[in-house]
N, C-alpha and C positions, 0 to 999 in steps of 0.2 A: 400901915398894918404890918404886923410881924408874921413870922412863920405860923401857919395854921395847921393844927392837928385836929382831926375830926373824931376824937374819942367820944365826945358827947353827941349822940345821935338823936336827941330829943326832937330836933326839928324834923327828922325823918318820921318819927312817931306821929307828930301832929299832922303833917300833910298826908301821910298814908292813912291815918284814921279817917280823915275826910273822904278819901278815895273809897275806903272799904264801906263806910256808912252810905255813901252815894250808891254803890253797887248793890249793897244789901237792900236799899230802898227799891232799886230796879227789880230785884228778884221778887220782893214782896208784892209788887204791882203786876207781876207776870210779864215783865218786859224782857227778861232774859230767858230764852228758850232752853229746854232741857235736852234737845237733840244735839248731836255732834256730827254734822255732815262733814264730808271731806273738804279739805282746804281748796279754795278756788285760787289758782295760781295766775290767772290772767289779770293784768292790771288795766283798768279802764275807768271811765267816769261812772260806770254802773256800780262800782264799789261803794259809792256814797250811799246808795239805798240800803246797804247792809250795816251802816253805822248809825246807831240811834243817837240823837243829839244829847239825850240824858247821859248816855255812857261816855260820850266825848267830854261833856262838861265835868263829869266826875274825874276824868283823867286830868283835865286842865286845872283843876284845883291845885294839884301838886306840880304838874309838868308844864308850867307857864310862869310868867313873871307877876301873876296876880297876887301872890303871897310872898312875904319876906322869907318865911321859913318854908322851903319847898324842896322838891327833888329836881333832877336835871331837866332843862328844857330840851325837848326831843326834836325840835324843828331842824330839818336838814339831814337827819340820820337816814341812811338808805332803808327802803322798805324791807329788803331781805333780812337786814340785820335786826330791825325792830321785831319783825315777825318771828324770827328765830329765838330772840330773847323772851318774847311773850309766851311762846310755846314751852320754853324751858321752865318758866314759872308755872305754867298750867300743868306740866307733867311732873313737877317737883324736882327737876334737876337743879333749879335754883330756888332758894327760899326755905330750905329745910335746916340750914345751919343755925342752931340756937344762939350762936354768938353774933350773927348778922341780923339784928332786929329789923332793920329797914327792909331787907329782902323777905323776911318772914311775913311782914305786913303786905308786901307786894304779892306774895304767893297766895295769901288769904284772899286778896282782892281778885286775883286772876281766876280763882276757883269759882267766882260768881259769873264768869263769862264762859259759857259752854259751847258757844257757836263759833266754829273756826272761821267762818266768813267774816265775823265781826273783828276777829284778830287781824285778818288780812286788811280789812277796811281801815282799822286804826293805824296800822303800819303805813298804809298808803297815804292816809291823811297827813300824818306828821312828816313823812318824807317829802311832801310837796310844799311844806311851809318854809318861809324864808327864815334863816337863822337869826336869832335875836341878839342884839348887842349885849355884852356881858362885862361884869367887873372882873378884873384880873387881880387875884389876891395872893397867888403863890409866888414866893420869892425863891430865887435859886441862882446858881452860877450857870449862865447860859452857855459859856464855852465848854465847861465840863459836861453839861447836859447834851450838847451837840455830839460830843465824842461818844457818850453812852447811847444816845439815840441811834446814831449810825451803826454802832457795833451790836446793839441789842434789840433794836425795834424796827429798823428800816426794812429788814429782809421780809417781814410780814406786813407791816403797815405802810411801806413805801417811803421813799426819801422825802416826799412832800406831805406825808401823813394822810394820804387819800384812801388808804386801805386797799385790800385785794379781795374781791368777792370770791374768786376761784378757790381761796383757802379760808373763806369765812372770816377774814380779818377786817374789822370795822375801820372806818376813817377816824383819825384822831383830831383832824383839823376843824371839826364842827362841835367838839365837846368843850364844855366850860372847864377852866383849869382846876377849880375846886373839886369838880366831880371826877376828873381824871386822877387827881391826887388821892381822893377818897377810895376809888376803885383799885388803884395800884397798891395802896396800903392794905386793902382787904385781901388782895391776891397774895401779898407778901406774908401776911400773918395768918393765912389759912381760912379767912372768913368767906372767901369766894374761890370757886374752882375746886371744891372739895368733893363734888359728886362725880363718880366714875363715868356717868353717861354724858356729862358736860365736857366733851372732848376739848373744845376750844378753851374752856375755863381751866382745865387741867394743864394745858400747854402754857397758858398765861401764868398760872401759879408757879410752875417750874421755872419760868423765865425770870421771875422776880425773887426767887428764893435767896439769892446771894446779894441782893441790892439793899443798901441802907436807906433810911428815910431821907437822908440828904441826897443820895443818888436819885431817888424818886422825885424829890423836889427839883433837882437840877434838870431832869428830863422834862418834867412838866413845864418848867420855866422856859426851856428852849422851845417846846411846842407852842406855848402861848405867845411867845415873842415872834417866832419866825415861820410857823406853819399854819396857825389858825386862820380861818376865814371869817371868824366872828368879829364884827366891829366892836372895839373896846369902848366901854363907857368911861373907864378910867384906867390908866396904867399905874399899878402899884409896884409890881415886881417886873422883871428880876433885878438883882442887886447890881449887876454890872452892865447896865444899858450903855 
């Protein structure tokens, strides 16, 4: 496979439409409460009781390997990061950019979940799942990517890509390479990190302003080869193994 640019986001449309339809169905059946209680911050097995199976199944249509055209698998992402991002969608800090159609659909979907405890439960569920094997499809120069990663990324995401919770910096070693590339490209072209209340996103956007697409590919290729903990289904890139 050659270099992949994700300008065509129809696959996001398809999977997110399934998600939205599923959640609309929940609302019509009275499964989504209208109240908005305060977020429960304790993590325990009791969180499961706050997570409706129908809601989880709606998420898994896109965020699993059940479909060929899908969103990112969220297994192994830390609960604090997932909860933070879901709240950003709910509050409109993400999902309002008309040029980012995938996030717009996610924002619509999140507006169907009004109960904060369900957001906490979703984040807790995915954080406890074992990361899925993934295809590696991004080609790049690993040596150049390492230089860029150490100089531009490691201070926030760590030398091993494990992230730093104290500065809300997510791990990169559990993310699929195509998704990393897609998100970095969106930061670079202003499709993500444009809301002033999305502080972390604004920082990421400014961090990618002067990076080319080749720079981004090289960084992702380095992460995929040397930092990821995802077991590969197939190694396609990088170019200088």
